[in-house]
C-alpha positions as CSV (number, residue, x, y, z in Angstrom):
1,X,5.6,-72.8,-22.5
2,X,5.0,-69.1,-23.4
3,X,7.7,-67.1,-24.3
4,X,9.0,-64.7,-21.9
5,X,8.4,-60.9,-23.3
6,X,12.0,-59.0,-23.3
7,X,12.1,-55.3,-22.7
8,X,13.5,-53.7,-25.9
9,X,17.1,-52.3,-25.4
10,X,17.0,-48.7,-24.6
11,X,18.5,-46.9,-27.4
12,X,21.3,-44.6,-26.8
13,X,20.8,-41.2,-28.2
14,X,23.8,-39.2,-29.3
15,X,23.5,-35.6,-29.4
16,X,24.7,-32.5,-27.4
17,X,25.7,-33.3,-24.0
18,X,23.7,-32.0,-21.1
19,X,26.1,-32.1,-18.1
20,X,28.0,-29.0,-17.6
21,X,31.3,-30.8,-17.5
22,X,30.8,-32.1,-21.1
23,X,29.5,-29.0,-22.3
24,X,32.2,-26.7,-21.3
25,X,34.9,-29.3,-22.3
26,X,33.6,-29.6,-25.7
27,X,33.1,-25.8,-26.2
28,X,36.8,-25.3,-24.7
29,X,38.3,-27.7,-27.1
30,X,36.2,-26.1,-30.2
31,X,37.7,-22.7,-29.1
32,X,41.3,-24.2,-28.8
33,X,41.1,-25.7,-32.1
34,X,39.5,-22.9,-33.8
35,X,41.9,-20.4,-32.4
36,X,45.0,-22.9,-33.4
37,X,43.7,-23.0,-37.0
38,X,43.0,-19.3,-37.3
39,X,46.6,-18.6,-35.8
40,X,48.3,-21.1,-38.1
41,X,46.4,-19.3,-41.2
42,X,47.2,-15.8,-40.2
43,X,50.8,-17.1,-39.9
44,X,50.6,-18.9,-43.3
45,X,49.2,-15.9,-45.2
46,X,51.9,-13.6,-44.6
47,X,54.5,-16.2,-44.6
48,X,53.8,-16.8,-48.3
49,X,53.8,-13.0,-49.0
50,X,57.3,-12.8,-47.3
51,X,58.8,-15.7,-48.9
52,X,57.6,-14.2,-52.3
53,X,59.0,-10.8,-51.5
54,X,62.5,-12.5,-50.5
55,X,62.6,-14.2,-53.5
56,X,61.9,-10.9,-55.8
57,X,64.6,-9.0,-54.0
58,X,67.0,-11.9,-54.1
59,X,66.6,-11.8,-57.7
60,X,66.7,-8.0,-58.1
61,X,70.0,-8.2,-56.3
62,X,71.5,-10.7,-58.6
63,X,70.5,-8.5,-61.4
64,X,72.0,-5.5,-59.9
65,X,75.2,-7.2,-59.5
66,X,75.1,-8.5,-62.9
67,X,74.4,-5.3,-64.6
68,X,78.2,-4.0,-64.4
69,X,79.7,-1.6,-66.9
70,X,82.0,-4.5,-67.9
71,X,79.0,-6.4,-69.1
72,X,77.9,-3.4,-71.0
73,X,80.9,-3.3,-73.0
74,X,80.9,-6.9,-73.5
75,X,77.3,-6.7,-74.9
76,X,78.5,-3.6,-77.3
77,X,81.5,-5.4,-78.5
78,X,79.9,-8.9,-79.2
79,X,77.3,-10.5,-81.0
80,X,74.4,-12.6,-79.5
81,X,75.7,-16.1,-79.5
82,X,75.7,-19.3,-77.3
83,X,79.4,-19.2,-77.0
84,X,79.8,-15.5,-76.6
85,X,81.3,-13.7,-73.7
86,X,77.7,-12.3,-72.3
87,X,76.3,-15.9,-72.4
88,X,79.5,-17.4,-70.5
89,X,79.4,-14.4,-67.7
90,X,75.6,-15.0,-67.2
91,X,75.9,-18.8,-67.0
92,X,78.5,-18.3,-64.4
93,X,76.4,-15.8,-62.4
94,X,73.4,-18.2,-62.6
95,X,75.1,-21.1,-61.4
96,X,77.0,-19.4,-58.6
97,X,73.5,-17.7,-57.4
98,X,71.3,-20.5,-57.9
99,X,69.0,-18.7,-60.3
100,X,66.7,-20.1,-62.7
101,X,67.7,-17.5,-65.5
102,X,69.8,-14.7,-65.9
103,X,68.8,-12.8,-69.3
104,X,70.9,-9.8,-70.7
105,X,69.4,-8.0,-73.5
106,X,70.0,-5.1,-75.5
107,X,67.7,-2.3,-75.9
108,X,65.6,-3.8,-78.6
109,X,64.8,-6.8,-76.3
110,X,66.9,-9.2,-78.0
111,X,68.6,-11.7,-75.6
112,X,72.3,-12.1,-75.3
113,X,72.0,-14.6,-72.7
114,X,69.4,-17.3,-71.7
115,X,69.6,-20.8,-69.8
116,X,68.5,-22.5,-73.2
117,X,71.1,-21.5,-75.8
118,X,68.2,-21.8,-78.5
119,X,66.6,-18.5,-77.2
120,X,69.7,-16.4,-77.6
121,X,69.0,-13.7,-80.4
122,X,65.3,-13.7,-80.0
123,X,63.0,-11.2,-78.5
124,X,62.1,-11.6,-74.6
125,X,58.6,-13.0,-73.9
126,X,57.7,-10.2,-71.3
127,X,58.0,-6.5,-71.8
128,X,61.1,-4.8,-70.9
129,X,60.2,-1.3,-71.4
130,X,60.2,-0.3,-67.7
131,X,63.8,-1.5,-67.1
132,X,64.9,0.0,-70.2
133,X,63.5,3.2,-69.3
134,X,65.8,3.0,-66.0
135,X,63.5,1.7,-63.4
136,X,63.8,-1.5,-60.9
137,X,61.2,-4.0,-61.4
138,X,60.2,-6.7,-59.1
139,X,57.4,-9.2,-59.9
140,X,55.8,-12.4,-60.0
141,X,55.2,-13.5,-63.8
142,X,55.3,-16.3,-66.1
143,X,57.7,-16.5,-69.3
144,X,59.1,-19.1,-71.4
145,X,60.6,-21.0,-68.5
146,X,57.5,-20.9,-66.2
147,X,56.2,-18.8,-63.4
148,X,59.2,-17.3,-61.3
149,X,60.1,-14.4,-59.1
150,X,61.8,-11.7,-61.4
151,X,64.1,-8.6,-60.7
152,X,64.9,-6.4,-63.7
153,X,67.3,-3.7,-63.9
154,X,68.9,-1.3,-66.6
155,X,72.3,-2.3,-68.0
156,X,74.4,1.0,-68.0
157,X,77.7,2.1,-69.4
158,X,80.2,3.8,-67.3
159,X,78.9,7.2,-68.5
160,X,75.5,6.2,-67.3
161,X,73.8,5.4,-71.0
162,X,71.2,2.7,-70.8
163,X,72.5,-0.3,-73.4
164,X,69.9,-2.8,-72.2
165,X,68.7,-4.6,-69.3
166,X,69.5,-7.5,-67.2
167,X,66.5,-10.0,-66.2
168,X,66.9,-12.5,-63.3
169,X,64.4,-15.2,-62.5
170,X,64.1,-17.2,-59.2
171,X,62.2,-20.5,-59.8
172,X,58.7,-20.1,-58.1
173,X,58.5,-23.7,-57.3
174,X,61.5,-23.4,-55.0
175,X,59.6,-20.6,-53.0
176,X,56.6,-22.8,-52.7
177,X,58.8,-25.6,-51.7
178,X,60.1,-23.3,-48.9
179,X,56.4,-22.6,-47.7
180,X,55.6,-26.1,-47.9
181,X,58.7,-27.1,-45.9
182,X,57.7,-24.8,-43.2
183,X,54.2,-26.1,-42.8
184,X,55.0,-29.3,-41.3
185,X,57.0,-27.6,-38.6
186,X,54.4,-24.8,-38.0
187,X,51.6,-27.9,-37.7
188,X,53.7,-29.6,-35.2
189,X,54.0,-26.2,-32.9
190,X,50.4,-25.8,-33.5
191,X,49.5,-29.5,-32.5
192,X,51.5,-28.9,-29.4
193,X,49.7,-25.9,-28.5
194,X,46.3,-27.4,-29.2
195,X,47.3,-30.3,-26.8
196,X,48.3,-28.1,-24.2
197,X,45.2,-26.3,-24.5
198,X,43.0,-29.5,-24.8
199,X,44.7,-30.7,-21.4
200,X,44.1,-27.3,-19.9
201,X,40.5,-27.5,-20.9
202,X,40.2,-31.0,-19.3
203,X,41.8,-29.8,-16.2
204,X,39.4,-26.8,-15.9
205,X,36.4,-28.8,-16.8
206,X,37.1,-31.4,-14.0
207,X,37.4,-28.7,-11.6
208,X,34.1,-27.4,-12.8
209,X,32.5,-30.8,-12.7
210,X,33.7,-31.1,-9.2
211,X,32.2,-27.6,-8.4
212,X,29.1,-28.1,-10.1
213,X,28.5,-31.9,-8.5
214,X,28.3,-33.1,-12.1
215,X,25.0,-31.3,-12.6
216,X,23.3,-30.4,-15.9
217,X,22.7,-26.8,-16.9
218,X,18.9,-28.0,-16.5
219,X,19.4,-29.1,-13.0
220,X,21.6,-26.0,-12.2
221,X,18.5,-23.7,-13.6
222,X,16.0,-25.9,-11.4
223,X,18.0,-25.3,-8.4
224,X,18.1,-21.7,-8.8
225,X,14.2,-21.4,-9.3
226,X,13.9,-23.4,-6.3
227,X,16.2,-21.5,-4.3
228,X,14.5,-18.3,-4.9
229,X,11.2,-19.7,-4.1
230,X,12.4,-21.3,-0.9
231,X,14.3,-17.8,0.2
232,X,11.3,-15.6,-0.5
233,X,8.9,-18.1,0.8
234,X,10.1,-18.8,4.1
235,X,9.4,-16.7,7.1
236,X,13.0,-16.6,8.4
237,X,15.5,-14.1,7.3
238,X,18.5,-15.3,5.6
239,X,21.7,-13.1,4.8
240,X,24.6,-14.7,3.0
241,X,28.2,-13.1,3.3
242,X,31.1,-13.5,1.1
243,X,34.7,-13.8,2.6
244,X,35.2,-10.2,2.8
245,X,31.9,-9.6,4.6
246,X,30.0,-7.9,2.0
247,X,26.4,-9.1,1.6
248,X,25.7,-11.3,-1.4
249,X,22.2,-12.4,-0.8
250,X,19.4,-11.1,1.5
251,X,15.7,-12.4,1.4
252,X,12.7,-10.4,1.6
253,X,12.4,-11.4,5.4
254,X,15.8,-10.2,6.3
255,X,15.5,-7.0,4.6
256,X,12.2,-6.5,6.7
257,X,13.9,-7.6,10.0
258,X,16.9,-5.7,9.6
259,X,15.2,-2.5,8.1
260,X,17.4,-2.7,4.8
261,X,16.6,-2.5,1.0
262,X,18.0,-4.1,-2.4
263,X,20.7,-1.1,-2.2
264,X,22.6,-2.9,0.6
265,X,23.4,-5.7,-1.7
266,X,27.3,-6.1,-2.4
267,X,27.9,-3.6,0.4
268,X,30.1,-4.5,3.8
269,X,28.1,-5.6,6.5
270,X,29.9,-2.8,9.1
271,X,28.8,-0.1,6.5
272,X,25.3,-1.2,6.3
273,X,24.4,-1.9,9.8
274,X,26.8,0.0,11.8
275,X,28.5,-1.0,14.8
276,X,26.7,-3.0,17.3
277,X,25.8,-6.5,18.9
278,X,23.7,-7.5,15.2
279,X,26.6,-6.5,13.3
280,X,29.1,-8.7,15.5
281,X,26.7,-11.8,15.6
282,X,26.1,-11.7,11.9
283,X,29.8,-11.3,11.2
284,X,30.8,-13.9,13.5
285,X,32.6,-11.9,16.0
286,X,30.2,-13.3,18.9
287,X,29.9,-17.0,18.4
288,X,27.4,-19.3,19.8
289,X,23.7,-20.8,19.0
290,X,20.3,-19.0,19.2
291,X,22.2,-15.5,19.7
292,X,19.7,-12.8,21.0
293,X,20.0,-9.3,19.4
294,X,18.1,-6.3,19.3
295,X,17.6,-4.2,16.1
296,X,15.5,-1.4,16.2
297,X,12.5,-2.2,18.1
298,X,12.8,-6.1,17.1
299,X,14.2,-8.8,19.1
300,X,15.9,-11.4,16.9
301,X,17.5,-14.6,17.1
302,X,20.7,-15.3,15.0
303,X,22.3,-18.5,13.9
304,X,25.7,-18.2,11.7
305,X,27.0,-21.1,9.5
306,X,30.5,-20.6,7.9
307,X,30.3,-22.0,4.2
308,X,33.4,-23.5,2.3
309,X,34.3,-20.4,0.2
310,X,35.2,-18.4,3.6
311,X,31.8,-16.7,3.8
312,X,28.8,-17.5,5.9
313,X,25.0,-17.7,6.1
314,X,23.0,-16.4,9.1
315,X,19.4,-16.9,9.6
316,X,17.2,-14.5,11.8
317,X,13.9,-15.3,13.7
318,X,11.6,-12.7,15.1
319,X,11.3,-13.0,18.8
320,X,9.7,-9.5,19.4
321,X,6.2,-10.9,19.9
322,X,7.3,-13.8,22.0
323,X,9.3,-11.3,24.1
324,X,6.4,-9.1,24.4
325,X,4.5,-12.3,25.6
326,X,7.1,-13.0,27.8
327,X,7.0,-9.5,29.3
328,X,3.4,-9.6,29.7
329,X,3.8,-12.8,31.7
330,X,6.2,-11.2,33.8
331,X,3.9,-8.3,34.4
332,X,1.0,-10.7,35.0
333,X,3.0,-12.7,37.5
334,X,4.1,-9.3,39.3
335,X,0.2,-8.4,39.5
336,X,-0.5,-12.0,40.8
337,X,2.1,-11.6,43.3
338,X,1.0,-7.8,44.2
339,X,-2.6,-9.4,44.4
340,X,-1.5,-12.1,46.6
341,X,0.6,-10.0,49.2
342,X,-2.6,-7.9,49.4
343,X,-4.7,-10.8,50.1
344,X,-2.1,-12.0,52.6
345,X,-2.2,-8.6,54.4
346,X,-5.9,-8.0,53.9
347,X,-6.5,-11.6,55.8
348,X,-4.2,-10.5,58.4
349,X,-5.7,-7.4,58.8
350,X,-9.3,-8.8,59.1
351,X,-8.1,-11.2,61.6
352,X,-6.8,-8.4,63.7
353,X,-10.2,-6.1,63.0
354,X,-12.2,-9.4,64.0
355,X,-10.0,-9.9,67.3
356,X,-10.5,-6.1,68.3
357,X,-14.2,-6.4,67.9
358,X,-14.4,-9.5,69.7
359,X,-12.7,-8.0,72.5
360,X,-15.2,-5.2,72.3
361,X,-12.0,-2.8,71.5
362,X,-14.2,-0.6,69.5
363,X,-12.3,2.6,69.3
364,X,-9.1,0.5,68.6
365,X,-10.8,-1.3,66.0
366,X,-11.9,2.0,64.2
367,X,-8.4,3.4,64.6
368,X,-6.7,0.5,63.3
369,X,-9.1,0.3,60.0
370,X,-8.5,4.2,59.4
371,X,-4.5,3.7,59.7
372,X,-4.7,0.9,57.3
373,X,-6.6,2.6,54.7
374,X,-4.7,6.0,55.0
375,X,-1.4,4.1,54.5
376,X,-2.5,2.6,51.5
377,X,-4.1,5.8,50.2
378,X,-1.3,7.7,50.8
379,X,1.0,5.9,48.9
380,X,-1.5,5.9,45.7
381,X,-2.1,9.5,46.3
382,X,1.8,10.1,46.7
383,X,2.3,8.6,43.4
384,X,-0.6,10.1,41.5
385,X,0.2,13.6,42.9
386,X,3.5,13.4,41.2
387,X,3.0,11.1,38.3
388,X,0.0,12.2,36.1
389,X,0.3,9.6,33.4
390,X,-2.3,6.9,34.2
391,X,-0.3,4.0,33.0
392,X,3.0,5.0,34.6
393,X,1.3,5.8,37.8
394,X,-0.8,2.3,37.8
395,X,2.6,0.9,37.1
396,X,4.5,2.3,40.3
397,X,1.5,1.6,42.5
398,X,1.7,-2.2,41.5
399,X,5.6,-2.0,41.9
400,X,5.2,-0.4,45.5
401,X,3.0,-3.1,46.7
402,X,5.3,-5.9,45.5
403,X,8.3,-3.9,46.8
404,X,6.5,-3.8,50.3
405,X,5.7,-7.5,50.1
406,X,9.6,-8.3,49.5
407,X,10.4,-5.9,52.4
408,X,11.9,-3.1,50.1
409,X,11.3,0.4,50.6
410,X,10.2,2.1,47.6
411,X,10.0,6.0,47.5
412,X,9.3,8.8,45.1
413,X,11.8,11.5,45.4
414,X,10.8,14.9,46.2
415,X,11.5,16.7,43.1
416,X,9.5,13.9,40.9
417,X,6.8,15.6,38.6
418,X,5.6,14.1,35.4
419,X,2.8,16.0,33.5
420,X,0.3,14.0,31.3
421,X,2.0,15.1,28.1
422,X,3.9,12.0,27.3
423,X,4.5,11.2,23.6
424,X,4.9,7.4,24.2
425,X,3.6,6.3,27.4
426,X,4.0,2.6,26.5
427,X,7.7,3.2,25.8
428,X,8.5,5.0,29.3
429,X,6.4,2.1,31.0
430,X,8.9,-0.4,29.5
431,X,11.9,1.6,30.6
432,X,10.6,2.3,34.2
433,X,9.3,-1.4,34.6
434,X,12.8,-2.8,33.7
435,X,14.8,-0.3,35.8
436,X,12.4,-0.9,39.0
437,X,12.6,-4.9,38.5
438,X,16.1,-4.9,38.6
439,X,16.2,-2.4,41.2
440,X,14.1,-4.9,43.3
441,X,16.4,-7.7,42.6
442,X,19.5,-5.8,43.3
443,X,18.0,-4.2,46.6
444,X,16.3,-7.3,48.2
445,X,19.8,-8.9,49.5
446,X,21.1,-5.7,51.2
447,X,20.8,-4.4,54.8
448,X,18.7,-1.5,54.2
449,X,16.7,-2.7,51.3
450,X,15.5,0.7,49.4
451,X,14.7,2.2,45.8
452,X,14.2,5.8,45.1
453,X,12.6,6.8,41.7
454,X,12.9,10.3,40.3
455,X,10.8,11.3,37.3
456,X,11.3,15.1,36.2
457,X,11.2,17.1,33.1
458,X,13.2,20.0,31.4
459,X,11.2,21.5,28.7
460,X,10.3,18.4,26.6
461,X,13.0,16.3,27.9
462,X,12.0,13.4,30.5
463,X,14.9,12.2,33.0
464,X,14.2,9.3,35.1
465,X,16.7,8.4,37.7
466,X,16.3,4.8,39.6
467,X,18.7,4.4,42.6
468,X,18.8,1.0,44.7
469,X,20.9,0.1,47.8
470,X,22.4,-3.1,46.3
471,X,26.0,-4.1,45.5
472,X,26.2,-1.5,42.6
473,X,27.6,-2.2,39.2
474,X,31.6,-2.7,38.7
475,X,33.0,0.1,36.5
476,X,34.2,-2.7,33.9
477,X,30.8,-3.7,33.6
478,X,28.8,-0.4,33.1
479,X,28.6,-0.9,29.3
480,X,28.5,-4.5,29.2
481,X,25.2,-4.8,31.2
482,X,23.5,-3.0,28.3
483,X,24.7,-5.5,25.7
484,X,21.9,-7.8,24.4
485,X,22.1,-11.4,26.2
486,X,24.5,-10.5,28.9
487,X,22.9,-11.3,32.3
488,X,23.8,-12.6,35.7
489,X,20.4,-14.2,36.3
490,X,19.0,-17.4,35.7
491,X,16.9,-17.2,32.2
492,X,13.1,-17.5,32.8
493,X,10.9,-20.1,31.6
494,X,9.6,-18.2,28.6
495,X,13.0,-17.2,27.0
496,X,16.5,-15.8,27.8
497,X,17.7,-12.9,30.0
498,X,19.8,-10.0,29.1
499,X,17.1,-8.1,27.0
500,X,15.9,-5.5,29.7
501,X,18.8,-3.0,29.9
502,X,19.5,-3.6,26.1
503,X,15.8,-2.3,25.4
504,X,16.0,0.4,27.9
505,X,19.2,1.8,26.1
506,X,17.8,1.1,22.6
507,X,14.6,3.0,23.4
508,X,16.5,5.9,24.9
509,X,18.8,5.8,21.7
510,X,16.0,5.9,19.2
511,X,14.6,9.1,20.7
512,X,18.1,10.6,20.7
513,X,18.6,10.1,24.5
514,X,21.2,8.1,26.7
515,X,21.1,5.3,29.4
516,X,23.9,5.3,31.8
517,X,24.6,3.8,35.3
518,X,27.0,4.9,38.0
519,X,27.6,4.6,41.8
520,X,25.0,6.0,44.0
521,X,25.7,8.3,46.8
522,X,25.0,6.2,49.8
523,X,25.9,3.0,47.8
524,X,24.5,0.7,45.3
525,X,23.5,1.8,41.7
526,X,22.0,4.6,40.0
527,X,20.5,4.3,36.6
528,X,19.9,7.6,34.7
529,X,17.8,7.7,31.0
530,X,17.4,10.8,29.4
531,X,14.5,10.9,26.6
532,X,14.6,14.2,24.7
533,X,11.4,15.2,23.2
534,X,9.5,12.8,25.4
535,X,6.6,15.4,25.9
536,X,4.3,17.1,23.6
537,X,4.1,21.0,23.5
538,X,1.8,22.3,26.1
539,X,-1.7,22.6,25.0
540,X,-1.3,19.7,22.5
541,X,-3.6,16.4,22.5
542,X,-1.5,13.5,24.5
543,X,-1.4,9.8,23.8
544,X,-3.7,9.2,26.6
545,X,-6.3,11.9,25.4
546,X,-6.0,11.1,22.0
547,X,-7.4,7.5,23.0
């Protein structure tokens, strides 16, 4: 039986950890340890110098106390012997103060006292000239008793004459012992500080571990790269807001849809977009799914999702083309309805004409045909006589046919006159079409359904007024009806309602004009739209002529 091959155990590799948590913990521990060692060293260095200075000042103080006029008199009245009065007094002072030595010398540098009696009568081992010259000396030096902290002062008589000097030494080993004795306590404090720092570093690293989901730096870098590629590659606008409502992220599509640039980053949403429904939707003041809003000439669908840090991420989709297709579908349906009405009316007329001919009522048949053709021609001629722009005239002729089928009287006001000098005929067609459609829906249920359209000019300003015989608009809703997404009608198949009047106001405001509604004189509603600079100067080519 052949042996089963075994997979070699995977060798564990040691090295710098890859996780963010581990790297941050190690770096924080290294920083805490380094700071502790540095602080300890910075404390010990001046402590050693401070202890040396204290020892030298103590030695100097003992020397000053010893150098009294009485000692000077005893020095002048005796000889340098081991049992002399100067040696006895120096020893009492040394034992009382704990000094290593108390040496009293004459002007020649001969010792009159010493810890070792055998050194009495000998010349001192260090130069006493500074003290004999009247100066005070503090130093760390080595002598016959080893290294010591020294203080030297001159020895004066009552009259101030210098007769010698006093040198006092503090054993340097005791100074070093004090320094070493302070180190354990200092290290204990340093260790406690290091332990606290290590605990804080661990807690911070654990928090970072949770926030980064225990990812490695390479993983985070890859995620950021993927996020950038995704944000700038998708065809939806993405806007990220922080907890204060400032823009912290916006991809290329969002900048295009909102008409913003990179300078908007970091600024409050209200300051960048201004007041309006788009701002309210993105800021979360209007809630819901697939909210419609209009930005400039674009129809957008927005969705907003809050984030854990109090901010939010909003997505934007461009619905402009779909809305345009929907409106074209509505227009096509209106045209089909108009054609169907004309076909139905034409069939009735043909049947009537056929009956008159079969009854051989030829004169009545001629009169009937003349009347029918004249009515239709009169309506078209009435419109084209007052509305010189072909697009707008064609629209109103079609709307008149639809209104006739619905039993609504559509008439042009006597003061109507619009020359063929429109700057944006399609924009005005959109405005008139929306207002007339709304007026047809409103007037359809009234007792005497009627619509009146007035189009007049004041210089280069076009003023449109559409009046219907419907129920009117309550005063508390006169601003609300111009809001995107608000409507009292059922949504059509191709999308949502609540855009027509919003588009009307937006088109008017984009040209510096206005759109308002009020009660009509005979009941119903009266919509008035003012479009400044809607016409070109006389003599300039119009949009239709340019085509």
